[in-house]
C-alpha positions as CSV (number, residue, x, y, z in Angstrom):
1,M,-104.5,4.8,9.6
2,K,-100.8,5.4,9.1
3,W,-100.8,8.8,10.9
4,A,-102.7,7.2,13.9
5,A,-100.0,4.4,14.0
6,I,-97.2,7.0,14.0
7,I,-98.8,9.0,16.8
8,V,-99.4,5.9,18.9
9,G,-95.9,4.8,18.1
10,V,-94.3,8.0,19.3
11,L,-96.5,8.1,22.4
12,L,-95.4,4.6,23.3
13,V,-91.7,5.3,22.8
14,I,-92.1,8.4,25.1
15,L,-93.9,6.2,27.6
16,A,-91.0,3.7,27.5
17,I,-88.5,6.4,28.2
18,I,-90.6,7.6,31.1
19,Y,-90.8,4.1,32.5
20,L,-87.1,3.4,32.1
21,I,-85.9,6.7,33.7
22,T,-88.5,7.3,36.4
23,P,-88.8,5.4,39.6
24,A,-92.2,4.0,40.5
25,S,-92.8,6.7,43.1
26,G,-92.2,9.4,40.4
27,L,-94.6,8.0,37.8
28,P,-97.9,9.9,37.3
29,S,-100.6,8.2,39.3
30,F,-102.7,7.3,36.3
31,L,-99.9,5.0,34.9
32,P,-99.8,1.3,35.8
33,G,-97.0,0.6,38.1
34,Y,-97.3,3.7,40.2
35,D,-96.3,3.0,43.8
36,A,-95.6,5.9,46.2
37,A,-93.4,3.8,48.5
38,S,-91.2,2.2,45.8
39,S,-88.0,3.4,44.3
40,A,-87.8,0.6,41.7
41,H,-87.8,1.2,38.0
42,H,-90.3,-0.7,35.8
43,M,-88.0,-2.2,33.2
44,K,-90.6,-4.7,31.9
45,H,-93.2,-2.0,31.4
46,G,-90.6,0.1,29.5
47,I,-89.4,-2.7,27.4
48,A,-93.0,-3.6,26.4
49,S,-93.9,0.0,25.6
50,L,-90.8,0.2,23.5
51,L,-91.5,-2.9,21.5
52,L,-95.1,-1.9,21.0
53,G,-94.0,1.5,19.7
54,L,-91.5,-0.1,17.4
55,A,-94.3,-2.5,16.2
56,C,-96.3,0.6,15.2
57,F,-93.5,2.0,13.3
58,A,-92.9,-1.3,11.5
59,Y,-96.6,-1.4,10.5
60,V,-96.3,2.1,9.0
61,W,-93.1,1.1,7.1
62,F,-94.7,-2.0,5.6
63,Q,-97.8,-0.1,4.7
64,G,-95.9,2.7,3.0
65,G,-93.9,0.7,0.6
66,K,-94.0,1.1,-3.1
67,K,-96.4,-1.1,-5.1
68,S,-95.0,-3.9,-7.1
69,P,-95.1,-3.7,-10.9
70,Q,-97.5,-6.6,-11.0
71,K,-100.1,-4.8,-8.8
72,E,-99.9,-1.7,-10.9
73,E,-100.5,-3.6,-14.1
74,K,-103.5,-5.5,-12.6
75,A,-105.0,-2.2,-11.2
76,A,-104.7,-0.6,-14.8
77,E,-106.7,-3.5,-16.4
């Protein structure tokens, strides 16, 4: 589960960069926000993708922490 979250997080951060630096007319047609006649950047899409990517990394960070001594003692019993 951790590796899936890392991969999804990396993909979402890459997607955020694409949204932030590419105008709507330059986006791949399968991405939401593609508009051949527009030169605007989709800042909200980029920010949302970045926040979701960071949330995936936070999930991995909290799942990967060390176990507390109490949990280790209870597991040994």
